[in-house]
TIMI-2910 file (N, C-alpha, C, CB; in pm, 1 decimal, decimal comma, always signed):
<rs>
+----------+----------+----------+----------+----------+----------+----------+----------+----------+----------+----------+----------+------+
!      n_x !      n_y !      n_z !     ca_x !     ca_y !     ca_z !      c_x !      c_y !      c_z !     cb_x !     cb_y !     cb_z ! resn !
+----------+----------+----------+----------+----------+----------+----------+----------+----------+----------+----------+----------+------+
! -13371,0 !  -1844,3 !   -815,8 ! -13502,1 !  -1824,4 !   -872,5 ! -13497,0 !  -1825,1 !  -1024,9 ! -13561,3 !  -1694,5 !   -822,3 !  Met !
! -13392,8 !  -1762,3 !  -1080,0 ! -13379,5 !  -1759,7 !  -1225,1 ! -13357,3 !  -1900,4 !  -1280,4 ! -13264,2 !  -1667,5 !  -1266,4 !  Leu !
! -13278,5 !  -1980,4 !  -1209,2 ! -13253,9 !  -2116,7 !  -1254,8 ! -13380,8 !  -2199,7 !  -1258,6 ! -13152,2 !  -2183,5 !  -1165,8 !  Gly !
! -13466,2 !  -2181,7 !  -1157,4 ! -13591,9 !  -2257,0 !  -1155,8 ! -13683,9 !  -2212,6 !  -1268,0 ! -13662,3 !  -2240,8 !  -1021,3 !  Phe !
! -13689,5 !  -2081,7 !  -1294,0 ! -13776,2 !  -2034,4 !  -1401,7 ! -13726,7 !  -2082,9 !  -1537,6 ! -13784,2 !  -1881,7 !  -1400,2 !  Ser !
! -13595,8 !  -2094,9 !  -1552,5 ! -13541,6 !  -2147,0 !  -1677,5 ! -13580,9 !  -2292,2 !  -1697,1 ! -13389,8 !  -2132,8 !  -1680,0 !  Thr !
! -13574,1 !  -2369,7 !  -1590,4 ! -13614,2 !  -2510,4 !  -1599,3 ! -13762,7 !  -2521,6 !  -1630,2 ! -13581,4 !  -2584,8 !  -1468,4 !  Ile !
! -13842,8 !  -2434,3 !  -1570,4 ! -13986,7 !  -2438,1 !  -1594,5 ! -14019,0 !  -2405,9 !  -1740,5 ! -14058,7 !  -2339,7 !  -1501,6 !  Ala !
! -13942,2 !  -2316,9 !  -1800,9 ! -13966,4 !  -2280,9 !  -1940,4 ! -13915,0 !  -2390,5 !  -2033,7 ! -13899,3 !  -2146,2 !  -1973,8 !  Val !
! -13795,8 !  -2442,2 !  -2008,2 ! -13736,1 !  -2541,3 !  -2097,0 ! -13793,0 !  -2681,4 !  -2077,7 ! -13587,6 !  -2544,6 !  -2076,3 !  Phe !
! -13846,7 !  -2708,9 !  -1961,7 ! -13890,8 !  -2844,6 !  -1929,0 ! -13978,1 !  -2909,7 !  -2034,1 ! -13964,2 !  -2842,7 !  -1801,4 !  Gly !
! -14091,7 !  -2850,0 !  -2069,2 ! -14179,7 !  -2914,7 !  -2167,9 ! -14120,6 !  -2922,8 !  -2307,6 ! -14309,7 !  -2841,3 !  -2174,8 !  Pro !
! -14036,0 !  -2827,2 !  -2344,9 ! -13984,8 !  -2827,2 !  -2482,3 ! -13862,9 !  -2916,1 !  -2499,3 ! -13950,3 !  -2686,5 !  -2524,6 !  Thr !
! -13792,3 !  -2945,1 !  -2391,8 ! -13671,7 !  -3026,9 !  -2405,6 ! -13705,6 !  -3168,3 !  -2450,9 ! -13595,0 !  -3031,5 !  -2273,5 !  Ile !
! -13817,8 !  -3219,1 !  -2407,7 ! -13856,5 !  -3355,4 !  -2446,4 ! -13879,4 !  -3367,4 !  -2597,3 ! -13983,1 !  -3397,5 !  -2371,4 !  Lys !
! -13914,5 !  -3256,4 !  -2661,2 ! -13942,0 !  -3258,7 !  -2805,0 ! -13815,8 !  -3246,9 !  -2890,0 ! -14037,0 !  -3146,8 !  -2840,6 !  Lys !
! -13705,0 !  -3210,9 !  -2831,1 ! -13581,3 !  -3191,0 !  -2906,2 ! -13514,1 !  -3324,8 !  -2932,8 ! -13485,8 !  -3097,1 !  -2830,2 !  Met !
! -13533,7 !  -3375,3 !  -3051,6 ! -13480,6 !  -3506,8 !  -3086,6 ! -13335,6 !  -3501,1 !  -3133,0 ! -13565,5 !  -3569,4 !  -3194,2 !  Lys !
! -13290,8 !  -3385,3 !  -3179,8 ! -13155,0 !  -3374,1 !  -3232,7 ! -13050,3 !  -3366,8 !  -3122,4 ! -13143,9 !  -3252,2 !  -3321,2 !  Ala !
! -13090,6 !  -3334,7 !  -3000,5 ! -12995,9 !  -3320,6 !  -2890,2 ! -12982,0 !  -3452,5 !  -2815,9 ! -13040,6 !  -3209,1 !  -2793,8 !  Met !
! -12860,6 !  -3479,4 !  -2771,4 ! -12836,3 !  -3598,8 !  -2691,9 ! -12881,6 !  -3577,7 !  -2547,5 ! -12687,8 !  -3636,7 !  -2696,4 !  Gly !
! -12874,7 !  -3684,4 !  -2469,3 ! -12919,4 !  -3678,5 !  -2330,5 ! -12832,2 !  -3583,0 !  -2248,9 ! -12917,5 !  -3818,4 !  -2268,0 !  Lys !
! -12700,5 !  -3588,5 !  -2269,0 ! -12610,1 !  -3501,5 !  -2193,6 ! -12632,4 !  -3354,2 !  -2228,7 ! -12464,1 !  -3540,4 !  -2220,6 !  Phe !
! -12653,2 !  -3324,7 !  -2356,7 ! -12676,0 !  -3186,1 !  -2399,2 ! -12804,3 !  -3131,3 !  -2337,7 ! -12682,8 !  -3176,9 !  -2553,0 !  Ala !
! -12907,5 !  -3213,6 !  -2330,1 ! -13032,6 !  -3170,7 !  -2266,4 ! -13012,0 !  -3144,2 !  -2117,6 ! -13142,3 !  -3276,7 !  -2286,3 !  Lys !
! -12936,5 !  -3229,6 !  -2052,3 ! -12910,3 !  -3209,6 !  -1909,9 ! -12830,5 !  -3082,3 !  -1886,0 ! -12835,6 !  -3329,8 !  -1852,0 !  Gln !
! -12733,9 !  -3053,2 !  -1971,4 ! -12655,2 !  -2931,3 !  -1955,7 ! -12738,7 !  -2806,5 !  -1984,4 ! -12533,6 !  -2935,1 !  -2047,8 !  Met !
! -12831,4 !  -2817,0 !  -2078,0 ! -12919,4 !  -2704,9 !  -2109,1 ! -13004,0 !  -2666,6 !  -1988,5 ! -13009,3 !  -2739,1 !  -2227,8 !  Leu !
! -13043,0 !  -2765,3 !  -1911,1 ! -13122,7 !  -2739,3 !  -1791,7 ! -13034,6 !  -2699,1 !  -1674,3 ! -13205,3 !  -2862,1 !  -1755,2 !  Val !
! -12918,3 !  -2760,7 !  -1659,6 ! -12836,3 !  -2740,5 !  -1539,8 ! -12752,1 !  -2613,6 !  -1543,1 ! -12746,2 !  -2857,9 !  -1520,7 !  Ala !
! -12707,4 !  -2569,9 !  -1658,3 ! -12614,9 !  -2455,3 !  -1665,0 ! -12671,2 !  -2325,9 !  -1606,9 ! -12575,7 !  -2431,1 !  -1807,8 !  Cys !
! -12794,2 !  -2286,6 !  -1635,4 ! -12843,1 !  -2162,1 !  -1574,7 ! -12848,1 !  -2168,9 !  -1422,1 ! -12981,3 !  -2129,5 !  -1628,3 !  Pro !
! -12887,4 !  -2281,4 !  -1367,7 ! -12893,7 !  -2293,8 !  -1222,1 ! -12754,1 !  -2292,4 !  -1160,6 ! -12967,3 !  -2422,3 !  -1182,6 !  Ala !
! -12659,7 !  -2360,6 !  -1223,2 ! -12523,5 !  -2364,2 !  -1170,0 ! -12453,5 !  -2229,7 !  -1180,7 ! -12442,6 !  -2469,1 !  -1242,1 !  Leu !
! -12466,7 !  -2163,2 !  -1293,7 ! -12402,2 !  -2032,9 !  -1306,9 ! -12465,1 !  -1932,0 !  -1211,9 ! -12411,5 !  -1982,5 !  -1451,4 !  Thr !
! -12595,1 !  -1940,2 !  -1191,0 ! -12660,0 !  -1849,8 !  -1096,2 ! -12609,1 !  -1869,7 !   -955,0 ! -12809,8 !  -1869,1 !  -1099,3 !  Gly !
! -12589,1 !  -1993,3 !   -914,8 ! -12541,9 !  -2017,5 !   -779,0 ! -12395,3 !  -1979,0 !   -762,0 ! -12561,4 !  -2163,4 !   -742,4 !  Ser !
! -12312,9 !  -2001,5 !   -864,7 ! -12172,1 !  -1962,0 !   -854,9 ! -12156,3 !  -1810,1 !   -859,3 ! -12091,0 !  -2026,2 !   -968,0 !  Phe !
! -12234,5 !  -1744,0 !   -942,9 ! -12225,3 !  -1598,5 !   -952,4 ! -12276,5 !  -1529,9 !   -825,9 ! -12303,5 !  -1549,0 !  -1073,4 !  Leu !
! -12373,6 !  -1589,4 !   -760,4 ! -12429,2 !  -1528,3 !   -639,8 ! -12321,5 !  -1507,8 !   -533,6 ! -12542,5 !  -1614,8 !   -583,7 !  Arg !
! -12231,8 !  -1602,6 !   -518,3 ! -12124,6 !  -1589,2 !   -420,1 ! -12029,6 !  -1476,1 !   -456,4 ! -12047,4 !  -1719,9 !   -407,8 !  Leu !
! -11986,7 !  -1472,2 !   -582,0 ! -11892,2 !  -1369,5 !   -625,2 ! -11955,4 !  -1230,7 !   -625,9 ! -11838,9 !  -1402,5 !   -763,7 !  Asn !
! -12079,7 !  -1221,9 !   -668,3 ! -12146,0 !  -1092,0 !   -671,0 ! -12171,7 !  -1040,2 !   -530,8 ! -12276,8 !  -1100,9 !   -747,7 !  Leu !
! -12202,9 !  -1126,7 !   -437,7 ! -12221,1 !  -1085,1 !   -299,0 ! -12092,1 !  -1030,8 !   -239,1 ! -12271,8 !  -1201,5 !   -215,6 !  Gly !
! -11982,7 !  -1097,3 !   -268,0 ! -11851,9 !  -1051,4 !   -218,6 ! -11816,4 !   -915,1 !   -278,3 ! -11741,6 !  -1154,7 !   -252,6 !  Lys !
! -11840,6 !   -898,2 !   -407,6 ! -11810,0 !   -770,9 !   -472,8 ! -11898,6 !   -658,9 !   -418,9 ! -11827,3 !   -783,3 !   -624,5 !  Ala !
! -12021,6 !   -690,2 !   -385,9 ! -12112,2 !   -589,4 !   -331,5 ! -12064,7 !   -542,9 !   -194,0 ! -12255,3 !   -645,1 !   -322,3 !  Cys !
! -12012,9 !   -634,0 !   -114,3 ! -11961,4 !   -597,0 !    +17,4 ! -11836,5 !   -510,0 !     +2,5 ! -11929,7 !   -723,3 !   +101,2 !  Val !
! -11749,8 !   -542,0 !    -92,3 ! -11624,7 !   -469,2 !   -108,9 ! -11645,2 !   -330,4 !   -170,4 ! -11529,8 !   -549,8 !   -195,0 !  Gln !
! -11729,9 !   -318,7 !   -271,3 ! -11744,9 !   -192,8 !   -344,4 ! -11859,8 !   -106,6 !   -293,2 ! -11765,5 !   -221,3 !   -490,4 !  Lys !
! -11951,4 !   -165,3 !   -222,0 ! -12069,2 !    -91,0 !   -177,7 ! -12186,6 !   -116,4 !   -270,5 ! -12039,1 !    +58,9 !   -170,6 !  Gly !
! -12304,5 !   -108,8 !   -215,7 ! -12424,0 !   -143,7 !   -291,9 ! -12454,0 !    -49,8 !   -406,6 ! -12540,6 !   -147,8 !   -201,6 !  Gly !
! -12431,7 !    +80,3 !   -387,5 ! -12466,4 !   +176,8 !   -491,5 ! -12377,2 !   +161,2 !   -614,0 ! -12456,0 !   +319,0 !   -437,4 !  Lys !
! -12247,6 !   +152,3 !   -594,4 ! -12155,1 !   +135,9 !   -706,8 ! -12177,0 !     +1,6 !   -775,4 ! -12009,5 !   +147,9 !   -659,0 !  Ala !
! -12201,2 !    -99,1 !   -695,6 ! -12220,0 !   -232,2 !   -752,8 ! -12350,7 !   -241,0 !   -831,8 ! -12218,2 !   -338,1 !   -642,2 !  Phe !
! -12456,9 !   -178,4 !   -781,0 ! -12584,2 !   -177,5 !   -853,5 ! -12572,2 !   -106,5 !   -986,6 ! -12692,2 !   -111,5 !   -769,9 !  Gly !
! -12499,3 !     +4,2 !   -990,2 ! -12477,7 !    +74,3 !  -1116,9 ! -12399,7 !     -9,3 !  -1215,3 ! -12405,6 !   +204,4 !  -1093,4 !  Gly !
! -12300,4 !    -81,8 !  -1164,7 ! -12221,4 !   -169,2 !  -1251,9 ! -12309,7 !   -280,0 !  -1309,8 ! -12101,8 !   -230,5 !  -1174,2 !  Met !
! -12396,6 !   -335,3 !  -1228,9 ! -12485,5 !   -440,7 !  -1278,9 ! -12582,4 !   -387,4 !  -1384,3 ! -12563,9 !   -503,0 !  -1163,3 !  Leu !
! -12629,6 !   -264,9 !  -1366,7 ! -12717,6 !   -205,8 !  -1467,7 ! -12646,6 !   -192,3 !  -1601,9 ! -12767,5 !    -68,9 !  -1421,2 !  Leu !
! -12519,9 !   -152,4 !  -1600,0 ! -12443,6 !   -142,3 !  -1724,0 ! -12423,1 !   -278,7 !  -1788,3 ! -12309,1 !    -76,6 !  -1697,9 !  Trp !
! -12399,3 !   -379,9 !  -1707,6 ! -12381,3 !   -515,1 !  -1761,3 ! -12510,4 !   -562,7 !  -1828,4 ! -12339,3 !   -613,7 !  -1649,0 !  Val !
! -12623,1 !   -535,0 !  -1766,0 ! -12752,2 !   -573,8 !  -1824,9 ! -12776,7 !   -498,5 !  -1955,0 ! -12867,5 !   -547,1 !  -1725,8 !  Val !
! -12745,3 !   -369,4 !  -1956,8 ! -12761,9 !   -291,5 !  -2080,3 ! -12674,6 !   -345,9 !  -2193,3 ! -12728,0 !   -144,0 !  -2054,9 !  Leu !
! -12550,4 !   -380,4 !  -2161,7 ! -12463,1 !   -437,6 !  -2263,8 ! -12519,8 !   -568,2 !  -2318,0 ! -12323,2 !   -460,8 !  -2207,1 !  Leu !
! -12573,6 !   -650,8 !  -2228,7 ! -12635,2 !   -775,4 !  -2273,6 ! -12755,9 !   -752,2 !  -2361,8 ! -12675,1 !   -858,7 !  -2155,4 !  Gly !
! -12835,3 !   -652,0 !  -2328,1 ! -12951,9 !   -621,1 !  -2410,8 ! -12910,6 !   -573,1 !  -2549,7 ! -13038,5 !   -515,2 !  -2342,6 !  Met !
! -12808,4 !   -485,8 !  -2555,9 ! -12761,8 !   -440,2 !  -2686,0 ! -12697,1 !   -553,2 !  -2765,4 ! -12663,7 !   -325,7 !  -2669,1 !  Phe !
! -12630,9 !   -645,1 !  -2696,1 ! -12572,0 !   -761,9 !  -2763,9 ! -12682,6 !   -843,9 !  -2830,6 ! -12491,7 !   -850,7 !  -2662,9 !  Trp !
! -12789,7 !   -869,5 !  -2756,0 ! -12900,9 !   -946,8 !  -2812,3 ! -12969,6 !   -872,0 !  -2925,1 ! -13002,2 !   -980,5 !  -2703,8 !  Asn !
! -12984,6 !   -741,8 !  -2910,9 ! -13046,0 !   -662,0 !  -3015,8 ! -12961,7 !   -667,3 !  -3143,9 ! -13063,6 !   -516,4 !  -2968,7 !  Leu !
! -12830,3 !   -656,1 !  -3129,6 ! -12742,7 !   -667,1 !  -3245,4 ! -12750,0 !   -804,8 !  -3308,4 ! -12600,2 !   -636,0 !  -3206,3 !  Gly !
! -12760,7 !   -907,3 !  -3224,9 ! -12771,8 !  -1044,1 !  -3276,5 ! -12899,3 !  -1061,3 !  -3357,7 ! -12768,7 !  -1145,5 !  -3161,3 !  Phe !
! -13007,3 !  -1001,4 !  -3311,4 ! -13135,1 !  -1014,2 !  -3381,8 ! -13125,4 !   -953,7 !  -3521,4 ! -13248,1 !   -946,3 !  -3301,9 !  Ile !
! -13059,0 !   -839,1 !  -3533,3 ! -13053,6 !   -771,2 !  -3662,4 ! -12943,0 !   -823,4 !  -3753,1 ! -13035,2 !   -624,1 !  -3641,2 !  Phe !
! -12844,1 !   -893,0 !  -3699,0 ! -12734,2 !   -939,7 !  -3781,6 ! -12751,0 !  -1082,0 !  -3833,1 ! -12608,1 !   -930,3 !  -3705,1 !  Leu !
! -12833,6 !  -1161,6 !  -3768,8 ! -12853,1 !  -1300,5 !  -3811,2 ! -12959,0 !  -1305,2 !  -3921,0 ! -12894,7 !  -1390,5 !  -3690,8 !  Val !
! -12932,0 !  -1380,7 !  -4022,1 ! -13027,8 !  -1392,2 !  -4132,1 ! -13149,0 !  -1472,8 !  -4087,3 ! -12962,0 !  -1457,7 !  -4255,6 !  Glu !
! -13267,7 !  -1425,3 !  -4119,0 ! -13389,3 !  -1496,3 !  -4074,3 ! -13399,0 !  -1638,8 !  -4127,9 ! -13512,5 !  -1419,0 !  -4117,0 !  Pro !
! -13343,4 !  -1665,9 !  -4246,1 ! -13351,8 !  -1801,5 !  -4301,0 ! -13276,1 !  -1900,4 !  -4213,9 ! -13297,1 !  -1805,2 !  -4444,0 !  Glu !
! -13162,3 !  -1855,7 !  -4157,1 ! -13084,6 !  -1947,5 !  -4074,6 ! -13149,9 !  -1970,7 !  -3938,9 ! -12943,6 !  -1894,2 !  -4055,6 !  Ser !
! -13230,6 !  -1876,4 !  -3892,1 ! -13298,7 !  -1893,1 !  -3764,1 ! -13407,4 !  -1999,2 !  -3774,2 ! -13358,9 !  -1760,1 !  -3717,5 !  Val !
! -13470,4 !  -2012,9 !  -3890,0 ! -13575,4 !  -2113,7 !  -3908,1 ! -13520,5 !  -2255,1 !  -3891,1 ! -13639,8 !  -2099,2 !  -4046,3 !  Glu !
! -13391,3 !  -2274,4 !  -3917,2 ! -13330,5 !  -2405,9 !  -3900,9 ! -13314,5 !  -2443,6 !  -3753,5 ! -13195,1 !  -2409,5 !  -3970,2 !  Asp !
! -13329,2 !  -2347,6 !  -3663,5 ! -13310,1 !  -2373,9 !  -3521,3 ! -13435,8 !  -2430,0 !  -3456,6 ! -13267,9 !  -2247,2 !  -3449,9 !  Trp !
! -13547,0 !  -2437,1 !  -3528,8 ! -13672,8 !  -2479,1 !  -3468,4 ! -13666,7 !  -2624,6 !  -3424,4 ! -13788,1 !  -2458,5 !  -3566,1 !  Ser !
! -13761,3 !  -2660,6 !  -3343,5 ! -13762,5 !  -2795,6 !  -3284,4 ! -13805,2 !  -2894,1 !  -3385,1 ! -13853,3 !  -2803,6 !  -3163,3 !  Ile !
+----------+----------+----------+----------+----------+----------+----------+----------+----------+----------+----------+----------+------+
</rs>
């Protein structure tokens, strides 16, 4: 589901990205779907081995770490350099 939503969000904007090659655009669309499908198998196996409660808590910590990583990235990157990333 996450892979499809990523494609739905990136779909209209990818056509406007002239600086990216065809392969880079394809990887931008395909990577979220592929990583989601590969992770689903491993996460399901880990949930069976460790139990749902322990595994759910571990996933919450992973999400929190990702959120703090993004928050740190927002405050550490200079705004002038972010403007260069526009389409």
